[in-house]
C-alpha positions in Angstrom: 0.2 0.2 -0.2 1.5 3.5 -1.7 1.6 5.9 1.3 -0.1 9.6 1.1 2.3 12.0 -0.5 4.1 14.4 1.5 3.6 18.5 0.4 5.1 20.9 0.9 3.4 24.0 0.0 5.2 27.5 -0.9 3.7 30.7 -1.2 5.6 33.0 -4.1 6.7 36.4 -2.5 9.7 37.7 -3.5 9.1 39.5 -6.8 8.8 43.3 -7.2 5.1 44.3 -7.1 5.7 46.4 -9.9 2.3 46.2 -11.2 0.9 46.7 -8.0 3.5 50.0 -6.8 4.3 48.4 -3.8 4.9 45.0 -1.7 1.5 42.7 -2.5 2.3 40.1 -0.4 1.6 43.6 2.3 -0.8 44.9 1.6 -3.9 44.2 4.0 -7.2 42.8 3.2 -9.1 42.1 6.4 -6.3 43.4 8.3 -4.2 41.0 7.8 -2.1 40.5 4.6 -2.4 38.8 1.7 0.3 36.6 1.9 -0.7 35.6 4.9 -3.7 34.5 3.5 -2.3 33.0 0.8 -0.6 30.7 3.8 -4.3 29.8 5.7 -5.1 29.0 2.1 -2.7 26.3 1.9 -2.1 25.4 5.3 -4.8 22.5 5.4 -4.0 21.6 3.1 -0.4 20.5 3.0 1.9 19.0 5.6 3.8 22.2 5.3 5.0 25.4 4.6 7.3 27.9 3.5 7.9 31.1 2.4 9.8 31.5 -1.7 11.9 35.1 -2.2 11.5 36.8 1.3 11.4 36.0 5.2 8.5 35.9 6.8 7.5 35.3 10.7 6.6 31.6 11.5 7.7 29.6 8.2 10.2 28.9 6.5 12.0 31.0 4.0 12.9 29.8 0.2 16.0 31.1 -1.5 15.7 31.8 -5.3 17.6 28.6 -6.7 19.6 29.6 -8.8 19.7 32.9 -7.6 17.1 36.3 -6.9 15.7 37.9 -10.0 14.7 34.7 -12.2 11.0 35.2 -11.8 8.5 32.6 -10.4 11.1 30.0 -12.1 13.7 31.1 -9.4 11.3 30.8 -6.8 9.7 27.1 -7.8 13.8 25.8 -8.6 13.9 27.3 -4.7 10.9 25.1 -3.5 11.7 22.0 -5.0 15.5 21.5 -3.6 14.4 22.1 -0.9 11.7 19.7 -0.8 14.1 17.4 -2.8 16.2 18.2 0.8 13.3 17.6 3.6 11.9 14.9 2.4 8.9 16.1 0.6 7.1 14.5 -3.0 4.9 16.7 -4.4 4.7 21.1 -4.3 2.3 23.2 -3.9 3.1 26.9 -4.9 1.2 30.0 -5.2 1.2 33.2 -5.5 1.4 35.4 -2.6 -1.6 37.7 -4.7 -3.7 34.4 -4.0 -6.2 35.1 -1.6 -9.0 33.4 -2.2 -7.7 29.4 -1.9 -10.4 26.5 -3.3 -10.9 24.1 -0.3 -9.7 21.7 -2.8 -7.6 23.0 -5.1 -3.4 21.0 -3.6 -5.9 17.7 -3.7 -7.1 18.8 -7.9 -3.8 19.5 -9.3 -1.2 16.9 -6.9 -4.4 13.9 -8.9 -2.7 14.8 -12.1 0.8 16.4 -11.0 2.7 17.9 -12.5 0.6 20.7 -13.0 -0.8 24.1 -13.6 -3.8 26.1 -12.3 -5.0 27.0 -16.1 -6.2 30.7 -15.5 -3.0 31.2 -13.1 -0.1 29.3 -14.3 2.2 30.0 -11.0 -0.6 28.5 -8.9 0.7 25.0 -10.0 1.7 21.4 -7.9 5.3 19.3 -9.1 6.8 17.1 -7.9 9.6 17.3 -6.2 11.5 13.8 -8.6 11.5 17.4 -10.9 13.7 19.5 -9.4 17.5 18.5 -11.3 15.1 18.9 -14.5 14.5 22.5 -13.3 18.1 23.7 -12.4 19.8 22.0 -16.2 16.5 24.0 -17.9 17.4 27.6 -15.7 21.7 26.6 -17.1 20.9 25.7 -20.4 18.0 28.3 -21.6 16.5 32.6 -20.9 13.2 31.5 -21.4 11.9 32.0 -17.5 8.6 31.5 -18.9 7.1 29.5 -16.1 3.6 28.3 -19.3 6.8 26.6 -21.2 8.5 25.2 -18.1 4.9 23.4 -17.6 4.7 23.1 -21.5 8.1 21.5 -21.5 7.8 19.0 -18.0 4.1 17.6 -19.6 1.9 19.7 -16.0 -1.3 20.1 -17.0 -4.2 22.7 -17.1 -6.6 22.1 -14.1 -9.5 24.3 -13.7 -9.8 25.5 -10.1 -13.6 24.5 -8.6 -13.5 28.2 -8.3 -12.6 31.5 -9.1 -8.8 32.7 -7.7 -9.1 36.5 -7.4 -5.4 37.3 -8.3 -4.5 41.0 -7.1 -2.0 42.8 -9.6 -3.7 46.3 -9.3 -4.5 48.2 -6.4 -7.7 48.4 -8.9 -8.0 44.5 -8.1 -7.7 44.4 -4.5 -10.3 47.2 -4.1 -12.5 45.7 -6.7 -12.3 41.9 -4.1 -13.1 44.0 -1.7 -16.4 46.1 -2.8 -17.4 42.2 -4.8 -17.0 40.5 -1.2 -19.0 43.8 0.5 
């Protein structure tokens, strides 16, 4: 009998937030940082949590690999290496700007991993065993497209059970607040 996969949830939060105009991980929704909302969405679905690209209280920090400035793929690469080192089977990645994650998100992605959420490829589930392949990809190509990497490894696009807000601009946050009030 196979034991259940050990899943690491990683919130990627090392971006520049250029479209938002300030650090969107710290932007508040209901009096709490967006990054905390993303962590809370993953917490009941994963065995452990970490934050990629920055320090955050109460969770391990994972550095981008092989270094900063590679965009989300550097965060995914760092998360995969961390997962291998810590004995996790799968890594689920989400952005710090996704505050309303479905309760069945991880199960849906993990069932067909590697997988990405159809509308937001930053939300993905990656076998930790892809760590070496992503290291090699980043060393061999200038392509930093998350969709390109997903295609390379045959990731399936999975539709989430409900739309997941993605907060890229202050207006996106305002729209979410108004829609929920």
